N, CA, C and O atoms as CSV, one atom per row, in Angstrom:
chain,resi,resn,atom,element,x,y,z
A,1,MET,N,N,-43.678,4.189,168.425
A,1,MET,CA,C,-43.048,5.094,169.381
A,1,MET,C,C,-41.855,5.123,170.031
A,1,MET,O,O,-41.879,4.529,171.109
A,2,PHE,N,N,-40.992,5.536,169.779
A,2,PHE,CA,C,-39.000,5.295,170.457
A,2,PHE,C,C,-38.971,6.174,170.853
A,2,PHE,O,O,-39.528,7.149,170.350
A,3,ALA,N,N,-38.369,6.194,171.828
A,3,ALA,CA,C,-37.525,7.141,172.719
A,3,ALA,C,C,-36.084,7.389,172.634
A,3,ALA,O,O,-35.654,6.305,172.238
A,4,PHE,N,N,-35.588,7.780,172.702
A,4,PHE,CA,C,-33.702,7.852,172.634
A,4,PHE,C,C,-33.274,9.034,172.606
A,4,PHE,O,O,-33.469,9.936,171.792
A,5,ARG,N,N,-32.297,8.965,174.128
A,5,ARG,CA,C,-31.369,9.857,174.209
A,5,ARG,C,C,-30.059,10.703,173.504
A,5,ARG,O,O,-29.042,10.240,172.988
A,6,HIS,N,N,-30.387,11.803,173.645
A,6,HIS,CA,C,-28.534,12.759,173.304
A,6,HIS,C,C,-28.806,13.664,173.470
A,6,HIS,O,O,-29.938,14.090,173.698
A,7,TRP,N,N,-27.643,14.317,173.388
A,7,TRP,CA,C,-27.075,15.339,174.962
A,7,TRP,C,C,-27.044,16.360,173.843
A,7,TRP,O,O,-26.571,16.276,172.710
A,8,GLU,N,N,-27.953,17.785,174.736
A,8,GLU,CA,C,-28.117,19.063,174.082
A,8,GLU,C,C,-26.957,19.472,173.837
A,8,GLU,O,O,-26.200,18.504,173.765
A,9,SER,N,N,-26.444,20.423,173.674
A,9,SER,CA,C,-25.124,21.490,173.651
A,9,SER,C,C,-24.879,22.333,175.104
A,9,SER,O,O,-23.891,22.922,175.543
A,10,THR,N,N,-26.197,22.119,175.623
A,10,THR,CA,C,-25.398,22.531,176.897
A,10,THR,C,C,-24.970,21.412,177.848
A,10,THR,O,O,-24.381,21.614,178.910
A,11,GLY,N,N,-25.264,20.400,177.446
A,11,GLY,CA,C,-24.377,18.884,177.895
A,11,GLY,C,C,-25.551,18.434,179.064
A,11,GLY,O,O,-25.101,17.942,180.100
A,12,ASP,N,N,-26.971,18.576,178.944
A,12,ASP,CA,C,-27.889,18.071,179.051
A,12,ASP,C,C,-28.535,16.495,178.170
A,12,ASP,O,O,-29.124,16.427,177.091
A,13,ILE,N,N,-28.117,15.315,179.183
A,13,ILE,CA,C,-29.727,14.694,178.140
A,13,ILE,C,C,-30.639,15.364,178.107
A,13,ILE,O,O,-31.074,16.194,178.905
A,14,VAL,N,N,-31.098,14.891,176.801
A,14,VAL,CA,C,-32.259,15.357,176.530
A,14,VAL,C,C,-32.900,13.817,175.897
A,14,VAL,O,O,-32.385,13.002,175.132
A,15,GLU,N,N,-34.498,13.840,176.715
A,15,GLU,CA,C,-34.781,12.165,175.613
A,15,GLU,C,C,-36.002,12.985,174.979
A,15,GLU,O,O,-36.868,13.804,175.289
A,16,ARG,N,N,-35.461,12.153,173.759
A,16,ARG,CA,C,-36.602,12.534,172.809
A,16,ARG,C,C,-36.955,11.908,172.336
A,16,ARG,O,O,-36.110,11.017,172.250
A,17,HIS,N,N,-38.411,11.466,171.476
A,17,HIS,CA,C,-39.557,10.996,171.554
A,17,HIS,C,C,-39.703,10.608,169.508
A,17,HIS,O,O,-39.413,11.500,168.711
A,18,SER,N,N,-40.027,9.639,169.173
A,18,SER,CA,C,-40.149,9.682,167.526
A,18,SER,C,C,-40.460,8.607,166.961
A,18,SER,O,O,-40.305,7.460,167.380
A,19,ARG,N,N,-40.899,8.960,166.007
A,19,ARG,CA,C,-42.351,7.569,165.711
A,19,ARG,C,C,-40.833,6.979,164.892
A,19,ARG,O,O,-41.264,6.301,163.959
A,20,GLU,N,N,-39.535,6.952,164.850
A,20,GLU,CA,C,-38.702,6.195,164.261
A,20,GLU,C,C,-37.771,5.169,164.203
A,20,GLU,O,O,-37.785,5.179,162.972
A,21,PRO,N,N,-36.876,4.185,164.490
A,21,PRO,CA,C,-36.165,3.544,165.549
A,21,PRO,C,C,-34.244,4.696,165.403
A,21,PRO,O,O,-33.721,5.367,164.514
A,22,ILE,N,N,-33.992,4.438,166.359
A,22,ILE,CA,C,-32.693,5.315,166.387
A,22,ILE,C,C,-32.239,5.200,165.509
A,22,ILE,O,O,-32.214,6.216,164.815
A,23,ALA,N,N,-31.555,3.888,164.912
A,23,ALA,CA,C,-30.826,4.166,163.496
A,23,ALA,C,C,-31.703,5.131,162.716
A,23,ALA,O,O,-31.208,6.079,162.108
A,24,ARG,N,N,-33.088,4.871,162.737
A,24,ARG,CA,C,-33.231,5.824,160.999
A,24,ARG,C,C,-33.444,7.096,161.657
A,24,ARG,O,O,-33.981,7.770,160.778
A,25,VAL,N,N,-33.352,7.703,162.530
A,25,VAL,CA,C,-33.804,8.505,163.240
A,25,VAL,C,C,-31.786,9.317,162.253
A,25,VAL,O,O,-31.455,9.821,161.180
A,26,TYR,N,N,-31.166,8.944,163.482
A,26,TYR,CA,C,-29.448,8.759,162.726
A,26,TYR,C,C,-29.169,8.486,161.300
A,26,TYR,O,O,-28.236,9.195,160.924
A,27,GLY,N,N,-29.667,7.664,160.298
A,27,GLY,CA,C,-29.116,7.981,159.801
A,27,GLY,C,C,-28.614,7.043,158.799
A,27,GLY,O,O,-29.703,6.921,158.238
A,28,ARG,N,N,-27.744,6.184,158.034
A,28,ARG,CA,C,-27.607,5.374,158.026
A,28,ARG,C,C,-25.914,5.995,157.343
A,28,ARG,O,O,-25.676,6.967,156.626
A,29,GLY,N,N,-24.849,4.799,158.028
A,29,GLY,CA,C,-23.660,5.531,157.985
A,29,GLY,C,C,-23.517,7.242,158.957
A,29,GLY,O,O,-22.488,7.889,159.152
A,30,ARG,N,N,-24.148,7.388,159.154
A,30,ARG,CA,C,-24.404,8.521,160.000
A,30,ARG,C,C,-23.887,8.147,161.861
A,30,ARG,O,O,-24.176,7.123,162.480
A,31,THR,N,N,-22.990,9.469,162.439
A,31,THR,CA,C,-22.515,8.728,163.543
A,31,THR,C,C,-23.369,9.392,164.639
A,31,THR,O,O,-24.237,10.150,164.207
A,32,ALA,N,N,-23.288,9.249,166.003
A,32,ALA,CA,C,-24.308,9.908,166.736
A,32,ALA,C,C,-24.131,11.418,167.471
A,32,ALA,O,O,-24.820,12.166,168.165
A,33,ALA,N,N,-22.555,11.396,166.790
A,33,ALA,CA,C,-21.559,12.916,166.674
A,33,ALA,C,C,-22.819,13.654,165.322
A,33,ALA,O,O,-23.667,14.475,165.669
A,34,ASP,N,N,-22.712,13.229,164.034
A,34,ASP,CA,C,-23.688,13.977,163.351
A,34,ASP,C,C,-25.249,14.293,163.911
A,34,ASP,O,O,-26.140,15.129,163.764
A,35,ALA,N,N,-25.049,13.412,164.437
A,35,ALA,CA,C,-26.436,13.978,164.874
A,35,ALA,C,C,-27.050,15.003,166.120
A,35,ALA,O,O,-28.191,15.447,166.247
A,36,GLN,N,N,-25.961,15.177,166.896
A,36,GLN,CA,C,-25.747,16.027,167.626
A,36,GLN,C,C,-25.690,16.811,166.930
A,36,GLN,O,O,-26.380,17.746,167.336
A,37,GLN,N,N,-25.247,17.016,166.051
A,37,GLN,CA,C,-24.185,18.395,165.307
A,37,GLN,C,C,-25.900,19.023,164.742
A,37,GLN,O,O,-26.184,20.196,164.985
A,38,ASP,N,N,-26.729,18.280,164.141
A,38,ASP,CA,C,-28.070,18.631,163.719
A,38,ASP,C,C,-28.786,18.690,164.916
A,38,ASP,O,O,-29.862,19.252,164.711
A,39,VAL,N,N,-28.670,18.409,165.875
A,39,VAL,CA,C,-29.399,18.905,167.198
A,39,VAL,C,C,-29.056,20.797,167.480
A,39,VAL,O,O,-29.637,21.865,167.668
A,40,ILE,N,N,-27.809,20.239,167.347
A,40,ILE,CA,C,-27.138,22.113,167.580
A,40,ILE,C,C,-27.568,22.974,166.903
A,40,ILE,O,O,-28.087,23.950,167.444
A,41,LEU,N,N,-27.448,22.834,164.937
A,41,LEU,CA,C,-28.216,23.300,164.517
A,41,LEU,C,C,-29.160,24.231,164.066
A,41,LEU,O,O,-29.245,25.311,163.483
A,42,GLU,N,N,-30.139,22.952,164.819
A,42,GLU,CA,C,-31.660,23.034,164.977
A,42,GLU,C,C,-31.648,24.174,166.569
A,42,GLU,O,O,-32.344,25.164,166.341
A,43,ALA,N,N,-31.352,24.187,167.263
A,43,ALA,CA,C,-31.793,24.857,168.589
A,43,ALA,C,C,-31.525,25.891,168.356
A,43,ALA,O,O,-32.143,26.817,168.882
A,44,GLU,N,N,-30.384,26.131,167.377
A,44,GLU,CA,C,-30.030,28.187,166.808
A,44,GLU,C,C,-30.853,28.316,166.072
A,44,GLU,O,O,-31.776,29.125,166.173
A,45,ARG,N,N,-30.654,27.468,165.108
A,45,ARG,CA,C,-31.998,27.939,164.116
A,45,ARG,C,C,-33.267,28.474,165.045
A,45,ARG,O,O,-33.766,29.593,164.929
A,46,ARG,N,N,-33.805,27.182,166.243
A,46,ARG,CA,C,-35.199,28.078,166.747
A,46,ARG,C,C,-35.229,29.508,167.692
A,46,ARG,O,O,-36.161,30.186,168.124
A,47,LEU,N,N,-33.482,29.644,167.813
A,47,LEU,CA,C,-33.530,30.988,168.642
A,47,LEU,C,C,-33.305,31.818,167.685
A,47,LEU,O,O,-33.172,32.943,168.166
A,48,LEU,N,N,-33.210,31.815,166.702
A,48,LEU,CA,C,-32.961,33.081,165.743
A,48,LEU,C,C,-34.440,33.201,165.115
A,48,LEU,O,O,-35.069,34.144,164.633
A,49,ARG,N,N,-34.619,32.338,165.251
A,49,ARG,CA,C,-36.609,32.582,164.992
A,49,ARG,C,C,-36.884,33.232,166.325
A,49,ARG,O,O,-37.232,34.413,166.299
A,50,ARG,N,N,-36.808,32.802,167.142
A,50,ARG,CA,C,-37.749,33.474,168.851
A,50,ARG,C,C,-37.395,34.763,167.897
A,50,ARG,O,O,-38.153,35.304,167.092
A,51,GLY,N,N,-35.737,35.183,168.274
A,51,GLY,CA,C,-35.685,36.371,168.381
A,51,GLY,C,C,-36.430,37.577,167.341
A,51,GLY,O,O,-36.820,38.707,167.636
A,52,ARG,N,N,-36.447,37.028,166.340
A,52,ARG,CA,C,-37.337,37.704,164.704
A,52,ARG,C,C,-38.442,38.142,165.459
A,52,ARG,O,O,-38.708,39.344,165.419
A,53,SER,N,N,-39.336,37.163,166.339
A,53,SER,CA,C,-40.925,36.912,165.936
A,53,SER,C,C,-40.763,38.331,167.117
A,53,SER,O,O,-41.448,39.290,166.761
A,54,GLU,N,N,-39.859,38.586,168.597
A,54,GLU,CA,C,-40.063,39.167,169.900
A,54,GLU,C,C,-39.999,41.301,169.181
A,54,GLU,O,O,-40.136,42.226,169.982
C-alpha cells in the first residue's frame, strides 16, 4: 500500500492510499496537474451523484 498526497480542489492537502506507486497512479507522461484535474472531476461526479440520490 502506497500513500501519497495531492491537493484537493479546496486547497487542502489530502493523503490518499493506493496499491500502486504514485508514478503508476499518475500514469506515464502525465503530470501532477493532470492527476489533480482527475481528482477535481471525480469529486464533481461524486457531488452530482449525491445530489441525484437525495
